DSSP file (Angstrom, degrees, kcal/mol; ACC not computed):
  #  RESIDUE AA STRUCTURE BP1 BP2  ACC     N-H-->O    O-->H-N    N-H-->O    O-->H-N    TCO  KAPPA ALPHA  PHI   PSI    X-CA   Y-CA   Z-CA
    1    1 A M              0   0    0      0, 0.0     2,-0.3     0, 0.0    25,-0.1   0.000 360.0 360.0 360.0 142.6    0.0    0.0    0.0
    2    2 A S        -     0   0    0     23,-0.1    25,-2.2     2,-0.0     2,-0.5  -0.733 360.0-131.3-104.0 156.4    1.2    3.4   -0.7
    3    3 A D  E     +a   27   0A   0     -2,-0.3     2,-0.3    23,-0.1    25,-0.2  -0.932  30.6 171.6-110.5 122.1    0.7    6.5    1.4
    4    4 A H  E     -a   28   0A   0     23,-2.1    25,-3.6    -2,-0.5     2,-0.4  -0.913  21.7-135.1-128.3 155.5   -0.6    9.7   -0.2
    5    5 A R  E     +a   29   0A   0     -2,-0.3     2,-0.3    23,-0.2    25,-0.2  -0.869  18.5 178.6-112.9 143.9   -1.7   13.0    1.2
    6    6 A V  E     -a   30   0A   0     23,-2.6    25,-2.7    -2,-0.4     2,-0.1  -0.983  26.6-121.3-135.6 149.5   -4.8   15.1    0.4
    7    7 A T  E  >  -a   31   0A   0     -2,-0.3     4,-2.5    23,-0.2    25,-0.2  -0.432  29.4-109.6 -82.1 163.7   -5.9   18.4    1.8
    8    8 A V  H  > S+     0   0    0     23,-1.6     4,-2.5     1,-0.2     5,-0.2   0.898 122.2  53.3 -58.3 -40.0   -9.3   18.8    3.5
    9    9 A R  H  > S+     0   0    0      2,-0.2     4,-2.9     1,-0.2     5,-0.2   0.929 108.4  48.3 -62.3 -45.6  -10.3   21.0    0.5
   10   10 A D  H  > S+     0   0    0      1,-0.2     4,-2.6     2,-0.2    -1,-0.2   0.898 111.2  51.3 -61.5 -39.3   -9.3   18.2   -1.9
   11   11 A L  H  < S+     0   0    0     -4,-2.5     4,-0.3     2,-0.2    -2,-0.2   0.921 112.7  45.6 -63.6 -43.0  -11.2   15.7    0.1
   12   12 A R  H  < S+     0   0    0     -4,-2.5     3,-0.5     1,-0.2    -2,-0.2   0.920 120.4  38.8 -64.6 -44.5  -14.3   17.9    0.1
   13   13 A N  H  < S+     0   0    0     -4,-2.9    -2,-0.2     1,-0.2    -1,-0.2   0.762 132.5  24.3 -80.5 -25.5  -14.1   18.7   -3.6
   14   14 A H  S  X S+     0   0    0     -4,-2.6     4,-2.4    -5,-0.2     3,-0.2  -0.129  75.3 137.8-132.3  36.9  -13.0   15.2   -4.8
   15   15 A G  H  > S+     0   0    0     -3,-0.5     4,-2.6    -4,-0.3     5,-0.2   0.868  72.8  52.1 -55.6 -42.1  -14.3   12.9   -2.0
   16   16 A G  H  > S+     0   0    0      1,-0.2     4,-2.0     2,-0.2    -1,-0.2   0.909 111.0  47.1 -62.8 -42.1  -15.6   10.2   -4.4
   17   17 A E  H  > S+     0   0    0     -3,-0.2     4,-2.0     2,-0.2    -1,-0.2   0.906 112.1  50.3 -66.0 -41.2  -12.3   10.0   -6.2
   18   18 A V  H  X S+     0   0    0     -4,-2.4     4,-2.1     1,-0.2    -2,-0.2   0.926 111.2  48.7 -63.1 -43.8  -10.4    9.8   -2.9
   19   19 A L  H  X S+     0   0    0     -4,-2.6     4,-2.8     1,-0.2    -1,-0.2   0.849 107.2  55.8 -66.1 -33.3  -12.7    7.1   -1.6
   20   20 A D  H  X S+     0   0    0     -4,-2.0     4,-1.4     2,-0.2    -1,-0.2   0.913 108.0  48.9 -61.7 -41.5  -12.2    5.2   -4.9
   21   21 A R  H  <>S+     0   0    0     -4,-2.0     5,-2.2     2,-0.2    -2,-0.2   0.909 112.2  48.2 -64.0 -41.8   -8.4    5.3   -4.3
   22   22 A V  H ><5S+     0   0    0     -4,-2.1     3,-2.1     1,-0.2    -2,-0.2   0.927 109.0  52.8 -64.4 -44.4   -8.9    4.0   -0.7
   23   23 A A  H 3<5S+     0   0    0     -4,-2.8    -1,-0.2     1,-0.3    -2,-0.2   0.797 104.1  58.2 -60.9 -27.8  -11.2    1.3   -1.8
   24   24 A A  T 3<5S-     0   0    0     -4,-1.4    -1,-0.3    -5,-0.2    -2,-0.2   0.457 132.4 -90.4 -82.5  -0.4   -8.5    0.2   -4.3
   25   25 A G  T < 5S+     0   0    0     -3,-2.1     2,-0.2     1,-0.3    -3,-0.2   0.420  81.0 136.6 112.9  -1.1   -6.1   -0.3   -1.4
   26   26 A E      < -     0   0    0     -5,-2.2     2,-0.5    -6,-0.1    -1,-0.3  -0.564  47.1-139.1 -83.2 142.4   -4.4    3.1   -1.0
   27   27 A V  E     -a    3   0A   0    -25,-2.2   -23,-2.1    -2,-0.2     2,-0.5  -0.892  22.5-163.8 -96.9 127.4   -3.9    4.7    2.4
   28   28 A V  E     -aB   4  40A   0     12,-2.8    12,-3.7    -2,-0.5     2,-0.5  -0.953   9.3-153.2-119.4 128.0   -4.6    8.5    2.3
   29   29 A T  E     -aB   5  39A   0    -25,-3.6   -23,-2.6    -2,-0.5     2,-0.5  -0.870  13.2-145.2 -98.0 128.2   -3.6   11.0    4.9
   30   30 A V  E     -aB   6  38A   0      8,-2.7     7,-3.2    -2,-0.5     8,-1.5  -0.802  18.4-162.7 -94.5 131.5   -5.8   14.1    5.2
   31   31 A T  E     -aB   7  36A   0    -25,-2.7   -23,-1.6    -2,-0.5     2,-0.4  -0.861  14.8-164.6-117.1 150.3   -3.9   17.3    6.0
   32   32 A R  E >  S- B   0  35A   0      3,-2.6     3,-1.8    -2,-0.3   -25,-0.0  -0.992  84.9  -9.7-130.3 123.6   -5.1   20.7    7.3
   33   33 A A  T 3  S-     0   0    0     -2,-0.4    -1,-0.1     1,-0.3   -26,-0.0   0.854 131.5 -56.2  55.6  36.5   -2.7   23.6    7.0
   34   34 A G  T 3  S+     0   0    0      1,-0.2    -1,-0.3     0, 0.0   -27,-0.0   0.413 116.1 111.5  81.5  -2.6    0.0   21.1    5.9
   35   35 A K  E <  S-B   32   0A   0     -3,-1.8    -3,-2.6     1,-0.0    -1,-0.2  -0.881  73.9-111.6-108.6 136.1   -0.3   18.9    9.1
   36   36 A P  E     +B   31   0A   0      0, 0.0    -5,-0.3     0, 0.0     3,-0.1  -0.408  41.8 162.6 -63.2 133.3   -1.8   15.4    9.1
   37   37 A V  E     +     0   0A   0     -7,-3.2     2,-0.3     1,-0.4    -6,-0.2   0.546  60.4  10.1-125.1 -19.1   -5.1   15.2   10.9
   38   38 A A  E     -B   30   0A   0     -8,-1.5    -8,-2.7     2,-0.0     2,-0.4  -0.988  56.2-142.3-157.6 161.5   -6.7   12.0    9.7
   39   39 A E  E     -B   29   0A   0     -2,-0.3     2,-0.5   -10,-0.2   -10,-0.2  -0.997   8.8-157.8-133.2 130.3   -5.9    8.8    7.8
   40   40 A L  E     +B   28   0A   0    -12,-3.7   -12,-2.8    -2,-0.4    -2,-0.0  -0.920  22.2 165.8-105.7 129.2   -8.3    6.9    5.5
   41   41 A R        -     0   0    0     -2,-0.5   -14,-0.1   -14,-0.2   -19,-0.1  -0.978  40.5 -92.7-141.0 153.1   -7.6    3.3    4.9
   42   42 A P        -     0   0    0      0, 0.0     2,-0.2     0, 0.0   -19,-0.1  -0.325  42.3-114.1 -65.2 145.5   -9.5    0.4    3.4
   43   43 A L        -     0   0    0      1,-0.1     2,-0.2    -2,-0.0     0, 0.0  -0.513  35.2-105.0 -73.5 147.6  -11.6   -1.7    5.7
   44   44 A Q        -     0   0    0     -2,-0.2    -1,-0.1     1,-0.1     3,-0.1  -0.523  34.6-117.1 -72.9 140.6  -10.5   -5.3    6.1
   45   45 A K        -     0   0    0     -2,-0.2     3,-0.1     1,-0.1    -1,-0.1  -0.521  38.3 -97.6 -74.0 145.0  -12.7   -7.8    4.3
   46   46 A P        -     0   0    0      0, 0.0    -1,-0.1     0, 0.0     2,-0.0  -0.330  45.0-102.1 -63.3 145.6  -14.4  -10.3    6.6
   47   47 A A        -     0   0    0      1,-0.1     2,-0.2    -3,-0.1    -3,-0.0  -0.332  37.5-108.6 -66.7 148.0  -12.7  -13.6    6.8
   48   48 A L        -     0   0    0      1,-0.1    -1,-0.1    -3,-0.1     2,-0.1  -0.518  32.1-117.4 -75.7 145.2  -14.1  -16.5    4.9
   49   49 A T     >  -     0   0    0     -2,-0.2     4,-2.2     1,-0.1     5,-0.2  -0.368  25.0-111.0 -74.4 162.0  -15.9  -19.2    6.8
   50   50 A S  H  > S+     0   0    0      1,-0.2     4,-2.3     2,-0.2     5,-0.2   0.862 119.8  55.1 -62.8 -34.5  -14.5  -22.7    6.7
   51   51 A E  H  > S+     0   0    0      2,-0.2     4,-2.2     1,-0.2    -1,-0.2   0.910 107.2  48.8 -65.2 -41.6  -17.5  -23.8    4.7
   52   52 A A  H  > S+     0   0    0      2,-0.2     4,-2.0     1,-0.2    -2,-0.2   0.899 111.4  50.3 -65.1 -39.7  -16.8  -21.1    2.1
   53   53 A L  H  X S+     0   0    0     -4,-2.2     4,-2.5     1,-0.2    -2,-0.2   0.908 110.2  49.7 -64.1 -41.3  -13.2  -22.2    1.9
   54   54 A L  H  X S+     0   0    0     -4,-2.3     4,-2.3     2,-0.2    -2,-0.2   0.894 108.6  52.8 -64.9 -39.3  -14.2  -25.9    1.4
   55   55 A Q  H  X S+     0   0    0     -4,-2.2     4,-0.9     1,-0.2    -1,-0.2   0.908 111.6  46.2 -62.6 -41.3  -16.6  -24.9   -1.4
   56   56 A R  H >< S+     0   0    0     -4,-2.0     3,-0.7     1,-0.2     4,-0.5   0.915 111.1  52.5 -65.5 -42.4  -13.9  -23.1   -3.2
   57   57 A W  H >< S+     0   0    0     -4,-2.5     3,-1.2     1,-0.2    -2,-0.2   0.882 104.9  55.5 -61.5 -39.1  -11.4  -26.0   -2.7
   58   58 A R  H 3< S+     0   0    0     -4,-2.3    -1,-0.2     1,-0.3    -2,-0.2   0.760 104.9  54.0 -66.3 -24.5  -13.9  -28.4   -4.1
   59   59 A R  T << S+     0   0    0     -4,-0.9    -1,-0.3    -3,-0.7    -2,-0.2   0.531  83.4 109.4 -88.0  -6.3  -14.2  -26.3   -7.3
   60   60 A L  S <  S-     0   0    0     -3,-1.2     3,-0.1    -4,-0.5     2,-0.1  -0.416  76.0-110.5 -69.1 144.4  -10.4  -26.3   -7.9
   61   61 A P        -     0   0    0      0, 0.0    -1,-0.1     0, 0.0    -2,-0.1  -0.374  39.3 -92.5 -71.5 155.5   -9.2  -28.4  -10.9
   62   62 A A        -     0   0    0      1,-0.1     2,-0.5    -2,-0.1     0, 0.0  -0.375  40.6-130.2 -65.0 145.9   -7.3  -31.6  -10.2
   63   63 A L        -     0   0    0     -3,-0.1     2,-0.8    -2,-0.1     3,-0.1  -0.883  10.5-156.8-105.6 126.8   -3.5  -31.1  -10.2
   64   64 A D     >  -     0   0    0     -2,-0.5     4,-2.4     1,-0.2     5,-0.2  -0.883   7.4-163.7-100.4 103.4   -1.3  -33.4  -12.3
   65   65 A G  H  > S+     0   0    0     -2,-0.8     4,-2.4     1,-0.2     5,-0.2   0.862  86.1  51.4 -58.2 -41.2    2.1  -33.1  -10.6
   66   66 A A  H  > S+     0   0    0      1,-0.2     4,-2.1     2,-0.2    -1,-0.2   0.898 111.6  47.4 -65.6 -40.0    4.1  -34.6  -13.5
   67   67 A R  H  > S+     0   0    0      2,-0.2     4,-2.4     1,-0.2    -2,-0.2   0.891 110.8  51.9 -68.6 -38.7    2.5  -32.2  -15.9
   68   68 A L  H  X S+     0   0    0     -4,-2.4     4,-2.5     2,-0.2    -2,-0.2   0.936 110.3  48.7 -61.1 -46.1    3.2  -29.2  -13.6
   69   69 A R  H  X S+     0   0    0     -4,-2.4     4,-2.9     1,-0.2    -2,-0.2   0.903 110.8  50.7 -61.2 -41.6    6.8  -30.2  -13.3
   70   70 A A  H  X S+     0   0    0     -4,-2.1     4,-1.7     2,-0.2    -1,-0.2   0.899 110.5  49.6 -63.7 -40.4    7.1  -30.5  -17.1
   71   71 A D  H  X S+     0   0    0     -4,-2.4     4,-0.8     2,-0.2    -2,-0.2   0.915 113.0  46.5 -64.0 -42.9    5.6  -27.0  -17.5
   72   72 A I  H >X S+     0   0    0     -4,-2.5     4,-3.0     1,-0.2     3,-1.0   0.930 111.4  51.1 -65.2 -45.1    8.0  -25.6  -14.9
   73   73 A D  H 3< S+     0   0    0     -4,-2.9    -1,-0.2     1,-0.3    -2,-0.2   0.822 105.0  57.8 -62.2 -30.7   11.0  -27.3  -16.5
   74   74 A A  H 3< S+     0   0    0     -4,-1.7    -1,-0.3    -5,-0.2    -2,-0.2   0.761 116.9  33.8 -70.1 -24.1   10.0  -25.9  -19.9
   75   75 A V  H << S+     0   0    0     -3,-1.0     2,-0.4    -4,-0.8    -2,-0.2   0.803 118.1  49.6 -99.6 -36.6   10.2  -22.4  -18.5
   76   76 A I  S  < S-     0   0    0     -4,-3.0     2,-1.0    -5,-0.1    -1,-0.2  -0.893  72.9-135.1-114.2 133.3   13.0  -22.6  -16.0
   77   77 A D    >   -     0   0    0     -2,-0.4     3,-1.3     1,-0.2     4,-0.4  -0.753  17.9-166.0 -84.4 102.5   16.5  -24.1  -16.6
   78   78 A A  G >>>S+     0   0    0     -2,-1.0     5,-1.9     1,-0.3     3,-1.1   0.765  81.9  66.7 -63.7 -26.5   16.9  -26.1  -13.4
   79   79 A T  G >45S+     0   0    0      1,-0.3     3,-0.6     2,-0.2    -1,-0.3   0.793  90.9  63.6 -67.2 -25.4   20.7  -26.5  -14.1
   80   80 A A  G <45S+     0   0    0     -3,-1.3    -1,-0.3     1,-0.2    -2,-0.2   0.758 108.4  41.7 -67.7 -23.1   21.1  -22.8  -13.5
   81   81 A W  G <45S-     0   0    0     -3,-1.1    -1,-0.2    -4,-0.4    -2,-0.2   0.439 111.0-118.9-102.7  -2.8   20.0  -23.2   -9.9
   82   82 A G  T <<5S+     0   0    0     -3,-0.6    -3,-0.2    -4,-0.5    -2,-0.1   0.791  86.4 108.6  71.6  26.3   21.9  -26.4   -9.3
   83   83 A T      < +     0   0    0     -5,-1.9     2,-0.5     0, 0.0    -4,-0.2   0.110  31.9 142.6-121.2  21.0   18.6  -28.3   -8.6
   84   84 A D        -     0   0    0     -6,-0.4    -7,-0.0     1,-0.2    -5,-0.0  -0.508  29.8-169.8 -67.3 116.6   18.5  -30.5  -11.7
   85   85 A D              0   0    0     -2,-0.5    -1,-0.2     1,-0.2    -6,-0.0   0.537 360.0 360.0 -85.1  -7.0   17.1  -33.8  -10.4
   86   86 A D              0   0    0      0, 0.0    -1,-0.2     0, 0.0    -2,-0.1   0.474 360.0 360.0 -75.5 360.0   17.7  -35.7  -13.7
């Protein structure tokens, strides 16, 4: 997250835009006469329940380990890292 400053006037005149930036993950410090007076930050999203996590897990595609390894080997030269298992 990045930290940006806006004046009270900017917040009043462009409040929707400032809140859009906050909703996108930005932390905004509000200043008055050049001094920080408030901080706007995104609210944390509520944690997922175990049931919701299990439902997501059940929808994941099956993983073929050998195919994953072949795909990785096709992109990365394992000998450059000294981890070539062959």
